N, C-alpha and C positions, 0 to 999 in steps of 0.2 A: 266705720266712722263712730265715734261715740260723741254725739251732738253735745251732750251736758258739759264733757270735757273740753270740746272746742270753744264752747261759748265762755266757760270759765277761763280759759287762756286768753280769749280775746278781750275779756274785761281787764285782766291783768295786764296786757299789752296796753290797752287805753290808758290805763292808770299809771303807767312807768315808762311810756316811751312817747316821744313826737315824731311826727313824719318829717321826711327829709327836706320838704319846702320850709318847714318852720325852723328847723335847724340851720338851713341855708341862709334864712332871712335874717336870723341872729347873728350869724358869724359875718353877715354883710354889714350889719349895724355895728358890730365890734371894730370892724376895719374902718369904717367911715366916721365913727363918733371922735369929736376932738375935745370933747368934755371929759377930764380925767377921772371924775368921780363916776359919771355915766357909764364910762368904758369900764371901769372897775367892777360897777354893778352888774352890768352885761355879761362881763367873764366869769362871775360867781355864779350868774343864773345858767350860763352853758356848762359850768362845773356841776351844778346841781342835776341837770339834764343828765350828764354822763354818768354820774353816780347812780341816779335812779335806774337808768338803762342796764347799767353794768351789774347791779346788785338786786334788781326787780324789787326797787322801793317805789312807793308812791311819790309822784312828783310833788305833792302836797299834802299836808295833814288833813286838809278838807278833800277827802277822796271823792266827793261828788255824788249827784243822784243821777242813777242811770236813766237816759233817753235812748229810744231806739226807733230806727227807721228801717223798714223793710223795702227794699228795692228789688222789684220783680219783672220780668219780661212776660210776654202775652202768652207763652207756652207753659209757664209755671203756676203752681198752685201752692196755697198754704193751708195748714189745717190747725185744728183746735188743739191738736196734739203738739204742733210746733210751737205754737204760742204758749202751751204750758212749759215746754222744754225751755223756751226762751226765759221765762221767769225763773224756772228751777236752775238754770246754767248761771244765770245772774246772782243769785243767791249763793252758789257754789263759788264763783269767782269773787264776791266779796268777802266771803269767809276765809278763802284761801289767800287773799292778798297780803295780809288781811287789811280791809278798810276801817275806818273809823266807824264806831256805833253811832248812828244817828236815827234810828227808826224809833218815833215815839209811841209809847203804850197808852192803850185806853180806847175809849169810845169817843165819838166826834167832839164833844164837849173837853174831854181830858186831853185829847190830842192837840187841840187849839191852845189850851191852857199849858200844856206840858206838865200837868200836875202829878202824872204817875211815874214820871221818868223815863228812861230809855231802855231798849232791849239791848241785851248785852251781845247778841249775836249780830255782827255786821249784815249778814245777809237777808234780814228782817227788813231791810230797806226795799221797798217795792219799787219798780221802775215806773215813769211815767206812761200814759197811755201811748200804745204804739202807733207810729205813723207808717202808712202805707204810700209808696211813691212808685209810678210808673212812667211809661214812656209819653204820655199825653199831658204831662206838666208843662204847662206854658209859663215859662219864667226865665230869668237871666241864667238859670243854671240847669236850662233844659239840655238833656244828653240824649244821644242815641243808646237805648237800652235793648240789647239783643235778646231774642225771644226766649232763650234758655236762662237767662240772668236771674238770680235769687241770691241777692247780697243782704247781709243783716249788718247794718251801722251801729255800733254802740258809742254813745256820747256820755261823758261824765261832766256834769254840770254844777259847779261849785257855787257856795252860797253868796259869796262876795260879790261877783257879777250879777247875781240875780238881784241883790238888795240895790245895785246901782242900775239895773235895766228899766226900761221904760216902753209903754205901749200907749199910743194916744193917737187923736186925730190931727190931721195938717190940712189947712184950707190952702188947697195948691195954687189958686188965684192963675191958673193956667200956665204955671211956671215949674219945670222940672227943678230949676235951681232952687227955688223956694222950698221943695220939699226936702232936697237931698241937705240944703244948708241947714234946715230945722233940725233934722237929724244930727247933722255935725254938732249945733249947738248943744243939743241934749248930752252927746258924748263928750264934749268939752267940760260940761258941768260934772259929769259923772267921774271922768278920769281924774278930776282933781282929787276926787275923794276916794278913789279905789284903793290907792296904797300900794299895788302890786303891778304897776306898769313895768315893761312895755306890754300893751295890750293887742289883741288882735280882734278888734270890735266886730260885730256882724249887725247888719240892718237888713229889715224885711218891710217890703211895701206892698200891701194887699187891700182886700175890700173889707175884712173883718178883722177883728182882734186875733181870732184863731188863726186865720190865713196867713196875717202878717208874721205872727211867730212860728208857723210850720215853715214859711219861706225862710225865715232866719235860720231855725234848726236846719234845714236842708244846705244852707249856705256852709254851715259848719262842718258837715258831712263832705261836701264836694269842693269846697274852696281850695285854692292852691295859691300859696304866696309867690311862686315862681311864675304864674301867669295871671296877673290882675288886669281887670278890665279897665277902661279909662275912667269910669266913674269911681271904681275902687281905688286907682290911683290918686284921684282928685281928693276922696276922703282921706285917704292915708296923708296926703300933703297938707290938708287943713288941719289934721289933728296934731301931725308933728310940730305945726308952727306953733303951737301952744308953749312948747319949751318946758313942759312938764318934766319928761325925760323918765328913765328907768328909776324906779322906785323913789319917784319925786326929786332927784338930783339934778334935774335940768338937763340941758343937752338937747339933741335932735331927734331922739329916738323915744318918743311917747309911745308910739304903736308901731309893730312890725309890718303891718300891712292892714287891710280891711276886706270884708267879704259884705257885698251888695247883692240882694237877691230880690227883683221886682216882678211880681207876678200880674194876673189879670186884674183889670180896674173896671169899676162901674161907673155909670153916668152920674156923677155927684160932685158937689164943689169939695169934698174932702177925700184924703188918702188916709188909711191907717197904716201907721208906721211903727214898728218895733225896733228897738235898738239894745243891744247886749254888750257890755265892754269886757270882754273876757280878760282874764288875768294872765299873767306871763306863764303860767303851767298849762293854758288852754289856747285852742280848743283840743280838749283830750277826746281822741277819737280812735277807734279800730275797727276793722270791717272782718267779717266771716263769709266767705264765699261758699255757698252750698251748690 
């Protein structure tokens, strides 16, 4: 096995294809949508997916920032060498795609100011810090992880949804509905401005800002639009009632579905909630099984 080539191929797969459940959701939306403009937009989006998959083109010009989740069973180990290979393989994949050059040159100040410009090589874009996931994760997306599991999930996160994302406290007032409805309110506001609906938004609810966003990220890796939970269906229905529709054309398909991942909570009057309104080319995720 050439691990670098495998990682590179997985990055390209994440950028150029969507999973079956997302395609199924889009086809269901086309079939049920009765707004002519909305149905036309959805059909064009499906054609974009098909061309990207067939010709191995990126789904979007914003080819995304790599995020990595390592999912591992109790009998597996990871080494510093594997972590280095993940970084090298990502760079190889971004260069081979090719991704859009987005890595900013310079020291801390110059990177903030973007005063020295960009690196020409797409592979200079470094991934976010790697997240480790194991079987004792007590959340909505808790799964049975076999002892010999070692999966590397690669997620490409675009800039538009990041601009519209939010992480903040919610006073729960001893009401589950209050927390979820507050998250829906944030998403309703952001989806009006997103510009590239239909979305598949994600919600993470935890004890800290880090934990809430980690839960959100894991929902993107593990979520399945063919098998939504009751609360995910509720969020989906609430957001589709906005009538924003695909590309803002109206209709009943503002979102194709939603992911909600709720983790451990602490004795407190607040819950930390993270929301991300993914655009219609997301979530872009692919998995390498080792």
